[in-house]
ZADREN-527851 format. One record per residue: x, z, y of N, C-alpha, C in turn; residue in one letter. Coordinates in steps of 0.2 Angstrom, whole numbers, padded with zeros to 4 digits, always signed. Atoms other than C-alpha are relative to their C-alpha. Layout:
N
XZYXZYXZYA/...
This chain:
440
-0005-0001+0004-0572+0062-0470+0001+0008-0002M/+0000-0007+0002-0570+0079-0479+0008+0002-0001K/-0006-0003+0001-0555+0091-0480+0001+0002-0007G/-0001-0002+0007-0547+0097-0496+0000+0007+0000F/+0000-0008+0002-0550+0115-0502+0005+0001-0005A/-0005+0000+0005-0535+0120-0511+0001+0008-0002V/-0002-0006+0003-0532+0135-0522+0008+0001-0001K/-0007-0001+0000-0515+0143-0524+0003-0004-0006K/-0003+0004+0006-0504+0132-0535+0004+0005-0004L/-0004-0004+0005-0495+0139-0550+0007-0001+0002S/-0007+0001-0003-0477+0142-0546+0004-0005-0004A/-0004+0005+0003-0465+0128-0550+0007+0003-0001F/-0007-0002+0001-0448+0132-0558+0004-0006+0002C/-0003+0006-0003-0437+0121-0547+0008+0002-0001I/-0008+0000+0001-0418+0118-0552+0003-0003+0006S/-0003+0003-0006-0408+0116-0536+0007-0002-0002I/-0006+0003+0002-0394+0104-0539+0004-0001+0006I/-0004+0001-0006-0380+0105-0526+0004-0007-0001F/-0003+0007+0001-0375+0087-0523+0008+0000+0000L/-0008+0000-0001-0357+0093-0519+0003+0001-0007I/-0003-0001+0006-0355+0098-0537+0001-0007-0004S/+0000+0006+0003-0358+0080-0542+0004-0006+0003G/-0004+0004-0004-0347+0072-0529+0007-0001-0002C/-0007+0002+0001-0330+0063-0531+0003+0000+0007T/-0004+0000-0006-0318+0067-0517+0007-0003+0000F/-0007+0004+0000-0304+0055-0513+0003+0001+0007N/-0003+0000-0006-0292+0057-0499+0003-0007+0002V/-0002+0007-0002-0288+0041-0489+0002+0000+0007E/-0003+0001-0007-0280+0034-0474-0005-0004+0004V/+0005+0004-0004-0292+0028-0460+0004-0005+0004L/-0004+0006-0003-0283+0011-0456-0004-0006+0001T/+0004+0006-0001-0290-0005-0450+0000-0005-0007P/+0000+0004+0006-0285-0013-0467-0005+0003-0005A/+0004-0002+0005-0296-0012-0482+0003+0006-0003P/-0003-0006+0002-0294+0006-0488+0001+0001-0008L/-0001-0002+0007-0287+0012-0505+0001+0007+0000E/-0001-0007+0000-0287+0030-0509+0008+0002-0001P/-0007-0002+0000-0270+0038-0505+0000+0007+0000T/+0001-0008+0001-0269+0056-0511+0004+0003+0006P/-0002-0005-0005-0266+0069-0497+0004-0004+0006F/-0003+0004-0006-0261+0055-0484-0003+0003+0006A/+0003-0004-0005-0274+0063-0472-0005+0004-0003T/+0006-0004+0002-0289+0074-0473-0006-0003+0000Q/+0006+0004+0000-0301+0060-0473-0004+0001-0007E/+0004+0000+0006-0315+0061-0486-0005-0005-0001I/+0004+0005+0003-0324+0048-0496-0005+0004-0005E/+0005-0003+0005-0340+0054-0505-0003-0005-0004I/+0004+0004+0004-0347+0045-0520-0005+0004-0003L/+0006-0004+0003-0364+0051-0524-0003-0004-0006L/+0004+0004+0005-0375+0046-0539-0004-0006+0003T/+0003+0006-0004-0381+0028-0534-0007+0001+0000P/+0007-0001-0002-0398+0029-0526-0004-0005-0005F/+0004+0004+0004-0412+0022-0537-0002-0007+0004A/+0002+0007-0003-0415+0003-0534-0007+0000+0001T/+0007+0001-0001-0432-0003-0528-0002-0007-0001I/+0003+0007+0002-0443-0018-0531+0002-0004+0006S/-0001+0005-0005-0438-0033-0522-0006-0003+0004A/+0006+0002-0003-0456-0036-0517+0000+0004+0007T/+0001-0003-0007-0457-0032-0498-0007+0003+0001A/+0007-0003-0001-0471-0020-0493-0003-0004+0006P/+0003+0004-0005-0484-0027-0481+0003+0002+0007P/-0003+0000-0007-0478-0030-0463-0003+0006+0004A/+0003-0005-0004-0480-0016-0451-0001-0002+0007S/+0000+0002-0007-0486-0018-0433+0006+0002+0004P/-0005-0001-0004-0474-0018-0419+0000+0008+0002T/+0000-0008-0001-0469+0001-0416-0001+0001+0008P/+0002-0002-0007-0478+0004-0399-0005+0005+0000T/+0004-0006+0000-0488+0019-0394-0008-0003-0002P/+0007+0003+0002-0504+0007-0395+0001-0007-0002V/-0002+0006+0003-0502-0007-0407-0005-0005+0003P/+0004+0006-0002-0509-0024-0401-0001-0004-0006T/+0001+0003+0006-0516-0030-0417-0008-0003-0001T/+0007+0002+0002-0532-0039-0424-0002+0002-0007T/+0002-0003+0007-0531-0031-0441-0001+0007+0000Y/+0001-0007+0000-0536-0014-0446+0007+0004-0001P/-0006-0003+0000-0522-0001-0443-0001+0008+0002V/-0001-0007-0002-0519+0018-0443+0007+0001+0003F/-0006-0001-0004-0506+0024-0431+0000+0007+0003Y/-0001-0006-0004-0499+0039-0421-0003+0006-0003N/+0003-0006+0004-0503+0053-0434+0004+0006+0002A/-0003-0007-0002-0499+0071-0430-0004+0005-0003R/+0003-0006+0003-0503+0088-0437-0001+0006+0005T/+0002-0006-0004-0511+0103-0429-0003+0005-0004S/+0004-0006+0003-0518+0120-0433-0007+0000+0002S/+0007+0000-0002-0535+0115-0425-0001-0008+0000S/+0002+0007+0000-0545+0098-0425+0001-0003+0007P/-0001+0003-0007-0538+0094-0407+0008-0001+0001D/-0007+0001-0001-0521+0090-0399+0003+0005+0004D/-0003-0005-0004-0518+0106-0391+0004+0005-0004F/-0004-0005+0005-0510+0115-0406+0005-0005-0004N/-0004+0005+0004-0499+0100-0412+0007+0004-0002Q/-0006-0003+0002-0484+0106-0422+0002-0003-0007R/-0003+0002+0006-0473+0101-0437+0002+0005-0005S/-0002-0006+0004-0469+0118-0443-0005+0006+0001S/+0005-0005+0000-0482+0131-0448+0002+0007-0003F/-0002-0007+0003-0480+0150-0452-0003+0001-0007P/+0003-0001+0007-0482+0156-0470-0007+0003+0001A/+0007-0002+0000-0500+0160-0474-0005-0004+0004G/+0005+0004-0003-0507+0146-0464-0006-0002-0004T/+0006+0001+0004-0525+0143-0470-0002-0007+0000K/+0003+0007-0001-0528+0125-0463+0005-0004+0004A/-0004+0004-0004-0518+0111-0457-0004-0007+0001V/+0004+0006-0002-0527+0096-0448+0005-0006+0001Y/-0003+0006-0001-0521+0078-0449-0004-0004+0005A/+0003+0004-0006-0525+0068-0433+0003-0006+0000I/-0003+0006-0001-0523+0050-0431-0004-0005+0003W/+0004+0005-0004-0529+0035-0421+0000-0006-0005D/+0001+0006+0004-0536+0019-0428-0003-0006+0004Y/+0003+0006-0003-0541+0001-0423-0002-0005-0005Q/+0003+0006+0003-0551-0014-0429-0002+0002-0007N/+0003-0001+0007-0559-0005-0444-0007-0003-0001M/+0006+0003+0001-0574-0012-0452-0003+0004-0007S/+0003-0003+0006-0587-0006-0465+0003-0003-0007A/-0002+0002+0006-0582-0006-0483+0008+0000-0002G/-0007-0001+0002-0563-0004-0481+0002+0006-0004L/-0002-0006+0005-0555+0007-0494+0006+0004+0004L/-0005-0005-0003-0545+0022-0486+0002+0005-0005V/-0003-0005+0005-0533+0032-0497+0005+0005+0004R/-0005-0005-0002-0524+0048-0492+0004+0003-0005R/-0005-0004+0005-0509+0055-0502+0004+0005+0004E/-0003-0006-0003-0503+0072-0498+0006+0002-0006W/-0005-0002+0004-0486+0077-0505+0003+0007+0001Y/-0003-0007-0001-0479+0095-0508+0007+0000-0003W/-0007+0000+0003-0460+0097-0510+0001-0006-0004N/-0002+0007+0002-0458+0078-0513-0004-0002-0007D/+0005+0002+0005-0472+0078-0527-0007-0002+0002Q/+0007+0002-0002-0489+0069-0526-0004+0006-0002L/+0003-0007+0001-0500+0084-0524-0008-0001+0000W/+0008+0001-0001-0518+0078-0518-0001-0007+0002L/+0002+0007-0001-0526+0061-0517-0007-0001+0001E/+0007+0001-0002-0542+0056-0509-0001-0008+0002R/+0002+0007-0001-0550+0038-0509-0007-0001+0002E/+0007+0001-0002-0566+0033-0500-0001-0006+0004E/+0001+0005-0005-0574+0019-0491-0001+0002+0007A/+0000-0001-0007-0573+0018-0472-0007+0001+0002W/+0007-0001-0002-0589+0026-0465+0000-0003+0008D/+0000+0004-0006-0591+0013-0451-0006+0003+0005F/+0006-0003-0004-0608+0021-0445+0002+0006+0004E/-0002-0007-0003-0599+0038-0442+0006-0001+0005K/-0006+0001-0004-0582+0032-0435+0001-0006+0004Y/-0001+0007-0004-0584+0014-0429+0006-0003-0001G/-0006+0004+0001-0570+0002-0426+0006+0003+0002A/-0006-0003-0003-0558+0011-0415-0002+0008+0002N/+0001-0007-0002-0555+0029-0411+0005+0005-0003G/-0004-0005+0003-0547+0045-0418-0003+0004-0005T/+0002-0005+0005-0549+0055-0434+0002+0007+0001I/-0002-0007-0001-0550+0073-0432-0003+0005-0005R/+0004-0004+0005-0560+0080-0447+0003+0000-0007D/-0003-0001+0007-0547+0079-0461+0005+0005+0000V/-0004-0005+0000-0538+0094-0466+0001+0002-0007S/-0001-0003+0006-0530+0103-0481-0001+0008+0002I/+0001-0007-0002-0535+0122-0482-0001+0004-0006Y/+0001-0005+0005-0535+0137-0493-0002+0007+0004D/+0002-0005-0004-0546+0150-0484+0001+0007-0003N/+0000-0007+0003-0543+0164-0497+0007+0003+0001D/-0006-0003+0000-0524+0166-0498+0005-0004+0005T/-0004+0004-0004-0517+0152-0487+0004-0005-0004G/-0003+0005+0003-0508+0136-0491+0007+0002-0002L/-0006-0002+0002-0492+0137-0501+0006-0002+0005N/-0006+0002-0004-0475+0137-0492+0003-0006-0003S/-0003+0006+0002-0465+0121-0493+0000-0006+0005G/+0000+0006-0004-0462+0104-0486-0006-0005-0002G/+0006+0005+0001-0478+0092-0485+0001-0006+0003Y/+0000+0007-0002-0480+0074-0482-0007-0003-0001Q/+0007+0003+0000-0495+0063-0478+0002-0008+0001L/+0000+0007-0001-0497+0044-0481-0007-0002+0000R/+0007+0002+0000-0512+0034-0477+0000-0008-0002L/+0000+0007+0002-0517+0017-0484-0007-0003+0002Y/+0006+0004-0001-0530+0004-0479+0000-0006-0005I/+0000+0005+0005-0535-0007-0494+0007-0001-0003D/-0006+0000+0004-0519-0002-0503+0006-0002+0005N/-0006+0001-0005-0508-0006-0487+0002+0006+0003V/-0003-0006-0003-0497+0008-0482+0001-0001+0007L/+0000+0000-0007-0499+0012-0464+0006+0003+0004Q/-0005-0002-0004-0486+0014-0450-0002+0006+0004P/+0003-0005-0004-0492+0031-0445+0004+0005+0004I/-0004-0005-0004-0478+0041-0437+0000-0003+0007S/+0000+0002-0007-0478+0041-0418+0005-0005+0002P/-0005+0005-0002-0461+0032-0416+0002+0000+0007G/-0002-0001-0007-0458+0039-0398+0007+0000+0001V/-0008-0001-0001-0440+0045-0400+0004-0003-0006S/-0004+0003+0006-0436+0036-0417-0005-0005-0002S/+0004+0005+0003-0442+0021-0427-0007+0002-0003P/+0006-0002+0004-0460+0021-0434+0002+0000-0007V/+0000-0001+0007-0461+0027-0452-0007+0000-0003T/+0007+0000+0004-0475+0026-0465-0002+0006-0003Q/+0002-0007+0002-0477+0045-0467+0001+0004+0006W/-0001-0006-0004-0478+0061-0457+0002+0006-0004I/-0003-0006+0004-0469+0077-0463-0001+0006+0004T/+0001-0007-0003-0473+0095-0459+0002+0005-0005F/-0002-0006+0005-0468+0112-0467-0004+0006+0002N/+0003-0006+0000-0476+0128-0470+0004+0006-0002I/-0003-0006+0003-0467+0145-0471+0008-0001+0000G/-0007+0002+0000-0449+0137-0468+0003+0002+0006L/-0003-0001-0007-0446+0143-0450+0006+0004-0001D/-0006-0005+0001-0433+0156-0456+0005-0002-0005N/-0005+0002+0005-0424+0146-0469+0005-0005+0003I/-0005+0004-0003-0409+0139-0460-0002-0005+0005D/+0003+0004-0006-0420+0132-0446-0001-0007-0003S/+0000+0007+0004-0424+0118-0459-0006-0004+0002D/+0006+0004-0002-0438+0111-0449+0001-0008+0000E/-0001+0007-0001-0440+0092-0449+0002-0002+0007F/-0003+0002-0006-0430+0085-0435-0002-0007+0003T/+0001+0007-0002-0432+0066-0435+0000-0004-0006A/+0000+0005+0006-0435+0051-0446+0002-0007+0003G/-0003+0007-0002-0427+0034-0445-0002-0005-0006Y/+0002+0005+0005-0435+0019-0455+0005-0006+0000G/-0004+0006+0000-0425+0004-0461-0004-0006+0002S/+0004+0006-0002-0430-0013-0455-0005-0003-0005L/+0005+0003+0005-0438-0018-0471-0005+0005-0002D/+0005-0005+0002-0448-0002-0472+0000+0003-0007S/+0000-0002+0007-0442+0002-0489+0004+0007-0001Q/-0004-0006+0001-0430+0016-0485-0001+0004+0007W/+0000-0004-0006-0431+0031-0473+0005+0005+0000G/-0005-0006+0000-0418+0044-0467-0004+0005+0004V/+0003-0006-0003-0425+0061-0463+0005+0005+0001E/-0005-0005-0002-0415+0074-0454-0004+0007+0001V/+0004-0007-0001-0420+0093-0456+0005+0005+0003Y/-0004-0005-0003-0414+0106-0445+0007-0003+0004G/-0006+0004-0003-0402+0093-0437+0006+0001-0004Q/-0005-0001+0004-0391+0096-0452+0000-0004-0007K/+0001+0002+0007-0398+0091-0469-0003-0007+0000R/+0002+0007+0001-0399+0072-0472-0003-0002-0006I/+0004+0002+0006-0412+0066-0484-0001-0008+0000V/+0001+0007+0001-0413+0048-0490-0007-0001-0004L/+0006+0001+0004-0431+0043-0495-0001-0007-0002K/+0003+0007+0002-0437+0028-0505-0007+0000+0001N/+0007+0000-0002-0453+0024-0497-0005-0003-0005V/+0005+0003+0005-0460+0014-0511-0001+0004-0006L/+0001-0005+0006-0457+0027-0525-0002+0007+0002T/+0001-0006-0002-0458+0042-0514+0005+0005-0002G/-0006-0005+0002-0442+0050-0521+0004+0001+0006T/-0005-0002-0005-0430+0059-0510+0006+0003-0003S/-0007-0003+0002-0411+0063-0511+0003+0003+0006T/-0004-0003-0005-0402+0075-0501+0007-0003-0001Q/-0007+0003+0001-0385+0066-0497+0005+0003+0003I/-0005-0003-0004-0376+0076-0485-0003+0006+0004Y/+0001-0006-0005-0376+0093-0475+0005+0000+0005R/-0005+0000-0006-0368+0091-0458+0000+0006+0004A/+0000-0006-0005-0363+0103-0444-0006-0001+0004L/+0005+0001-0004-0375+0094-0433-0001-0008+0000E/+0001+0007+0000-0383+0076-0433-0004-0002+0006V/+0003+0003-0007-0386+0069-0415-0003-0007-0001P/+0002+0007+0000-0387+0051-0420+0000-0003-0007Y/+0000+0004+0006-0393+0040-0434-0002-0007+0002V/+0002+0007-0002-0395+0021-0434+0001-0004-0006S/+0000+0005+0005-0399+0008-0447+0004-0007+0002W/-0002+0007-0001-0390-0009-0449-0006-0004-0002F/+0005+0005+0001-0401-0024-0449-0001-0002-0007D/+0001+0002+0007-0398-0027-0467-0004+0005-0005D/+0004-0006+0003-0407-0011-0472+0003+0002-0006S/-0004-0003+0006-0393-0007-0485+0005+0005+0003K/-0005-0005-0003-0382+0003-0473-0003+0003+0006H/+0001-0003-0006-0384+0016-0460+0006+0004+0002F/-0005-0004-0003-0373+0026-0449-0003+0007+0002L/+0002-0006-0004-0374+0044-0443+0006+0004+0003F/-0006-0004-0004-0363+0056-0432-0001+0007-0002V/+0000-0007+0002-0358+0073-0438+0004+0003+0006D/-0003-0003-0006-0354+0084-0423+0003+0007-0001R/-0004-0007+0000-0341+0098-0422+0000+0003+0007D/+0000-0003-0007-0344+0110-0408+0005+0006+0000R/-0004-0006+0001-0331+0123-0414+0005+0001+0006S/-0004-0001-0006-0320+0120-0399-0003-0002+0007E/+0003+0001-0006-0333+0117-0386+0001+0005+0005Q/-0001-0005-0006-0330+0125-0369-0007+0002+0002K/+0007-0003-0002-0345+0137-0365-0003-0003+0006P/+0004+0003-0006-0358+0129-0353+0002-0007+0001G/-0002+0007-0002-0350+0111-0354-0001-0004-0007T/-0001+0005+0006-0349+0096-0366+0007-0001-0002T/-0007+0001+0002-0330+0097-0366+0001+0004-0007L/-0002-0002+0006-0322+0100-0383-0004-0002-0006G/+0004+0003+0006-0336+0092-0394+0004-0006-0003I/-0003+0005+0004-0329+0081-0407-0005-0003-0005R/+0005+0004+0004-0339+0068-0416+0003-0004-0006D/-0002+0004+0005-0336+0060-0433-0005-0005-0002H/+0004+0006+0002-0343+0043-0438+0000-0001-0007L/+0001+0002+0007-0350+0040-0455-0004-0006-0002W/+0005+0006+0002-0357+0024-0464-0002+0002-0007I/+0003-0001+0006-0368+0025-0479-0002-0006-0003V/+0002+0006+0004-0370+0011-0492-0005+0002-0005D/+0005-0002+0004-0387+0014-0499+0000-0002-0007V/+0000+0002+0007-0386+0003-0515+0005+0004-0004P/-0005-0003+0004-0370+0011-0521+0000+0008+0000S/-0001-0008+0000-0372+0029-0515+0006+0002+0003G/-0007-0002-0003-0355+0028-0506-0001+0001+0007M/+0000-0002-0007-0353+0037-0490+0007+0001+0002M/-0007+0000-0002-0337+0036-0480+0000+0002+0008R/-0001-0001-0007-0331+0044-0464+0005-0005+0003R/-0004+0005-0002-0323+0030-0454+0003+0001+0007V/-0003-0001-0007-0319+0037-0437+0000+0007+0002Y/+0000-0007-0003-0314+0054-0430+0002+0000+0007K/-0001+0000-0007-0316+0056-0412+0003+0006+0003S/-0002-0006-0003-0307+0068-0401-0005+0002+0006D/+0005-0001-0005-0322+0068-0390-0007-0001-0003T/+0007+0001+0003-0341+0065-0392-0003-0007+0002S/+0004+0005-0002-0352+0050-0392-0006+0002+0004F/+0006-0002-0004-0366+0050-0379-0004-0005+0001N/+0005+0005-0001-0380+0041-0372-0007+0002-0004G/+0006-0001+0003-0398+0040-0378+0000-0001-0007R/+0000+0002+0007-0395+0031-0394+0006+0001-0004W/-0006-0001+0003-0377+0034-0398+0003-0006-0003G/-0002+0006+0004-0368+0022-0410-0005-0005-0002P/+0005+0005+0002-0378+0006-0413+0003-0006-0002V/-0003+0006+0002-0374-0008-0424-0002-0007+0003P/+0002+0006-0002-0374-0026-0419-0005-0003-0005S/+0005+0003+0004-0388-0037-0426+0004-0004-0006P/-0003+0003+0005-0375-0046-0437+0004+0005-0005D/-0003-0005+0004-0368-0030-0444+0007+0000+0001G/-0008+0001-0001-0350-0034-0438+0003+0005+0005K/-0002-0004-0005-0349-0022-0424-0004+0006+0001Y/+0004-0006-0003-0354-0005-0417+0002+0002+0007I/-0001-0002-0007-0356+0000-0399-0003+0007+0002A/+0002-0007-0002-0357+0017-0391+0003+0002+0007S/-0003-0004-0006-0354+0027-0375+0004+0006-0003L/-0005-0006+0002-0340+0040-0377+0002+0004+0006E/-0003-0004-0005-0334+0054-0367-0005+0006+0001G/+0004-0006-0001-0340+0071-0361-0005+0000+0006S/+0004+0001-0006-0348+0064-0345+0002+0005+0006G/-0003-0005-0005-0337+0077-0335+0003-0004+0005F/-0003+0003-0005-0332+0071-0318+0004+0005+0004G/-0005-0004-0004-0318+0077-0307+0003-0005+0005D/-0002+0004-0005-0314+0069-0290-0002-0008-0002A/+0001+0007+0001-0312+0050-0294+0000-0001-0008C/-0001+0001+0007-0311+0053-0313-0007+0001-0003F/+0007-0001+0003-0327+0051-0324+0002-0001-0008M/-0001+0000+0007-0325+0055-0343-0006-0003-0004D/+0005+0004+0004-0337+0041-0349+0002-0007+0000S/-0002+0007+0001-0333+0024-0356-0003-0003-0006R/+0003+0004+0006-0338+0011-0369+0005+0001-0006L/-0004+0001+0006-0331+0011-0387-0003-0005-0005I/+0002+0005+0005-0333-0003-0400+0004+0001-0006F/-0004+0000+0006-0329-0004-0418-0002-0006-0004F/+0001+0006+0004-0326-0019-0428+0000+0002-0008E/+0001-0003+0007-0332-0016-0446+0003-0005-0005I/-0003+0004+0006-0323-0022-0462-0006-0003-0004A/+0005+0003+0004-0333-0033-0473-0003+0004-0005G/+0003-0004+0005-0335-0020-0486-0003+0007+0003N/+0002-0006-0004-0340-0007-0473+0004+0007-0002F/-0004-0005+0002-0326+0004-0479+0005+0003+0006N/-0004-0002-0006-0316+0005-0462-0002-0004+0006S/+0001+0003-0007-0317+0001-0444+0006-0001+0004V/-0005+0000-0005-0306-0004-0430-0003+0002+0007I/+0003-0002-0006-0309+0005-0414+0003-0005+0006A/-0002+0004-0006-0309-0006-0398-0003+0004+0006I/+0002-0004-0005-0309+0004-0382-0002-0005+0006K/+0002+0004-0006-0316-0002-0365+0006-0003+0004Q/-0006+0002-0004-0299-0004-0357+0003-0006-0004Q/-0003+0006+0004-0295-0017-0371-0003-0007+0002D/+0003+0006-0002-0306-0030-0363+0003-0003+0006F/-0002+0003-0006-0300-0042-0351-0006-0002+0005S/+0005+0001-0005-0310-0046-0335-0003+0005+0004G/+0003-0006-0003-0314-0029-0330+0003+0001+0007L/-0003-0002-0007-0311-0024-0311+0005+0006-0001P/-0004-0006-0001-0297-0012-0307+0001+0002+0007V/+0000-0003-0007-0297-0001-0292+0006+0005+0001F/-0005-0005-0001-0283+0009-0284-0003+0007+0000N/+0003-0006+0001-0295+0023-0282-0007-0001-0004E/+0006+0001+0003-0310+0026-0293+0001-0003-0007G/+0000+0002+0007-0314+0023-0311-0007-0003-0002S/+0007+0003+0002-0328+0012-0319-0002+0003-0007I/+0003-0003+0006-0340+0019-0332-0007-0003-0001Y/+0007+0002+0002-0356+0014-0341-0005+0005+0003P/+0006-0004-0003-0372+0020-0332-0004+0003-0005V/+0004-0002+0006-0382+0021-0348+0001-0005-0006E/+0000+0004+0006-0384+0013-0365-0001-0007+0002D/+0001+0007+0000-0382-0006-0366-0004-0002-0006G/+0004+0002+0006-0390-0017-0379+0004-0007-0002Y/-0003+0006+0003-0384-0031-0391-0004-0006+0001W/+0002+0006+0001-0387-0049-0390+0005-0004-0004Q/-0005+0003+0005-0379-0057-0405+0007+0004+0000D/-0007-0004+0000-0360-0052-0404+0002+0002+0008S/-0001-0002-0007-0362-0048-0385-0003+0006+0001N/+0003-0006-0002-0365-0031-0378-0001+0000+0008Y/+0002+0000-0007-0374-0030-0361-0001+0007+0003L/+0001-0006-0003-0372-0015-0350+0002+0000+0007V/-0001-0001-0007-0372-0009-0332+0005+0005+0001T/-0006-0004-0002-0356-0002-0325+0000+0002+0007L/+0000-0003-0006-0354+0009-0310+0008+0002+0001D/-0007-0002-0002-0338+0016-0301+0000+0006+0004G/-0001-0006-0004-0332+0032-0293+0004-0002+0007T/-0004+0000-0006-0324+0035-0276-0001-0007+0004C/+0000+0006-0004-0320+0018-0267+0000-0006-0004N/+0001+0006+0004-0324+0006-0281-0004-0005+0004A/+0004+0005-0004-0330-0010-0274-0006-0002-0004N/+0006+0001+0003-0348-0011-0279-0002-0007-0002K/+0001+0007+0001-0349-0030-0278+0003-0002-0006S/-0003+0002+0006-0338-0031-0293-0003+0004-0006K/+0003-0004+0005-0349-0019-0303-0007-0003-0002L/+0006+0002+0002-0366-0020-0310-0001-0002-0008G/+0001+0002+0007-0371-0029-0326+0006-0004-0003S/-0006+0004+0003-0357-0035-0338-0002-0001-0007Y/+0001+0002+0007-0357-0044-0354+0007+0001-0004N/-0006-0001+0004-0344-0038-0367+0000-0005-0006F/+0000+0005+0006-0340-0053-0379+0005+0003-0005N/-0005-0003+0005-0333-0046-0395+0004-0005-0003M/-0004+0005+0003-0326-0062-0401+0006-0001+0003L/-0007+0001-0004-0313-0064-0387+0002+0006+0004N/-0001-0007-0003-0314-0046-0381+0001-0001+0008Q/+0000+0001-0007-0318-0052-0363-0006+0002+0003A/+0006-0003-0003-0330-0044-0351-0001-0004+0006A/+0002+0004-0006-0339-0055-0338-0005+0003+0004T/+0006-0003-0004-0350-0050-0324-0006-0005+0000Q/+0006+0004+0000-0367-0056-0325-0002-0002+0007S/+0002+0003-0006-0374-0067-0312-0006+0004+0003S/+0006-0004-0003-0389-0055-0310+0002+0006+0003S/-0002-0006-0002-0378-0041-0305-0002+0001+0008S/+0002-0001-0007-0383-0044-0287-0007+0003+0001T/+0007-0003+0000-0401-0038-0291+0000+0007+0000Q/+0001-0007+0000-0407-0021-0289-0002+0003-0006Q/+0002-0003+0006-0408-0010-0304-0002+0008+0001Y/+0001-0008+0000-0415+0008-0307+0002+0002-0007V/-0002-0003+0007-0404+0015-0321-0003+0006-0002P/+0003-0006+0002-0410+0029-0331-0005+0000-0005G/+0005-0001+0005-0422+0035-0344-0007+0000+0003D/+0007-0001-0003-0440+0031-0339-0005+0003-0004L/+0005-0004+0005-0448+0040-0354-0004-0005-0004G/+0004+0004+0004-0460+0033-0367-0006-0002+0004P/+0006+0003-0003-0474+0022-0361-0001-0007-0002G/+0002+0007+0001-0481+0005-0360+0002-0005+0006L/-0002+0005-0005-0475-0011-0351-0005-0005+0000V/+0006+0005+0000-0489-0022-0345+0001-0004+0007H/+0000+0004-0006-0492-0036-0332+0002-0007-0001G/-0001+0007+0001-0488-0054-0329+0008-0001+0002N/-0006+0003-0002-0471-0063-0329-0001-0006+0004V/+0001+0005-0004-0470-0074-0314+0006-0004+0002T/-0006+0004-0003-0459-0088-0306+0002+0003+0006D/-0002-0003-0006-0449-0080-0292-0001-0004+0006A/+0001+0004-0006-0451-0095-0281-0007-0002+0001A/+0007+0002-0001-0469-0100-0284-0005+0005-0001T/+0005-0005+0001-0477-0084-0290-0004-0002-0006G/+0004+0002+0005-0485-0094-0304+0002+0004-0007A/-0002-0003+0006-0486-0086-0321+0004-0004-0005P/-0005+0004+0004-0473-0091-0334-0003+0000-0007I/+0003+0000+0007-0481-0096-0351+0005+0002-0005A/-0004-0002+0006-0475-0088-0367+0006+0004+0002D/-0006-0005-0002-0463-0076-0357+0000+0006-0004A/-0001-0006+0003-0457-0061-0366+0004+0005+0004T/-0003-0005-0004-0451-0044-0360+0004+0004-0006V/-0004-0004+0004-0437-0034-0369+0001+0007+0004S/-0001-0006-0003-0437-0015-0365+0003+0005-0004C/
């Protein structure tokens, strides 16, 4: 494959439209009941943007399971990254102004002779360069890594701006982002010469379950909604700091957290205050539904249930003092129109143990099983460990029950990205269990 030699592009006259000028601000009360705008009742803000462009109802081709090494029998491109050299030693997503070449590196599997490969490069959200060619099986084989594709301008350097790369095999858009710390998306993004512009480097991307929408966060502040099928992007919000984004399974709503550090105590997590927002993609409505007097925490932050009726998160600074631990679970019941939530605290659940000394707290993020949230609890001081361990929080009756597997030994904590492999066996006989699955 050959790289693109690019001469300096003619200057674009770009009109910058501040979304705030087109927004409608309504002041409303954050109550459990369906909300109606109530002027000056509180300082809560609802923002109505221009509705996002609708997309075709035809679903795109299914993507492989987002694992570092897909286990597939069909051809696939995955784990794409950018570098200033044709190796993995200079990987980066932001390059200085005047950079003369950027290499795109990606892995592939199950390729065969004659497959049609297309590369689309976008510059500042506009299709910029396109290349289509038959797969050179004699040169590359069925499996391996592409390292000889680049865009370059050896005279004056590549234009500054935001770039994006998409890859196709026989017109099927490929799931090329690494997806280690966020869901796999069907593009990778990098920039040139934007290092000093409000630290606006690409931070993270989050794809909807149907692969038709993506949320991109730049500089941990600027939230951009991308229509994957059309390639159009819309900046929808500029936050103080965005630590968490999560899609609902309906692919029509997502939530994000706007973090306020203005009262943070130096050297601690005390004083951080988080605001929870929900965005309705079809209508363009976004609404702040909860103001916390502390911060959400955990690896994933607020996560919706599969049925879209609840949200679960860890909450608190994580600060410990004697027998007190500032960490707990918090849940939200979501109104049918996604306009409001009811906060349900950990202490609102029946069935939790109570100790004269010591408090109980979640060890790490749990996970959803329908309307149940499973999480491991621990305790401080003289808490009875036999009454702790794995608990099931049932949202329908707001009851917490100890799991029968709590007597097993667990190793809580983040084990980092990697692969899980091996056999699932019967504990009594040691025989392999057919069709067993592992959730990690």
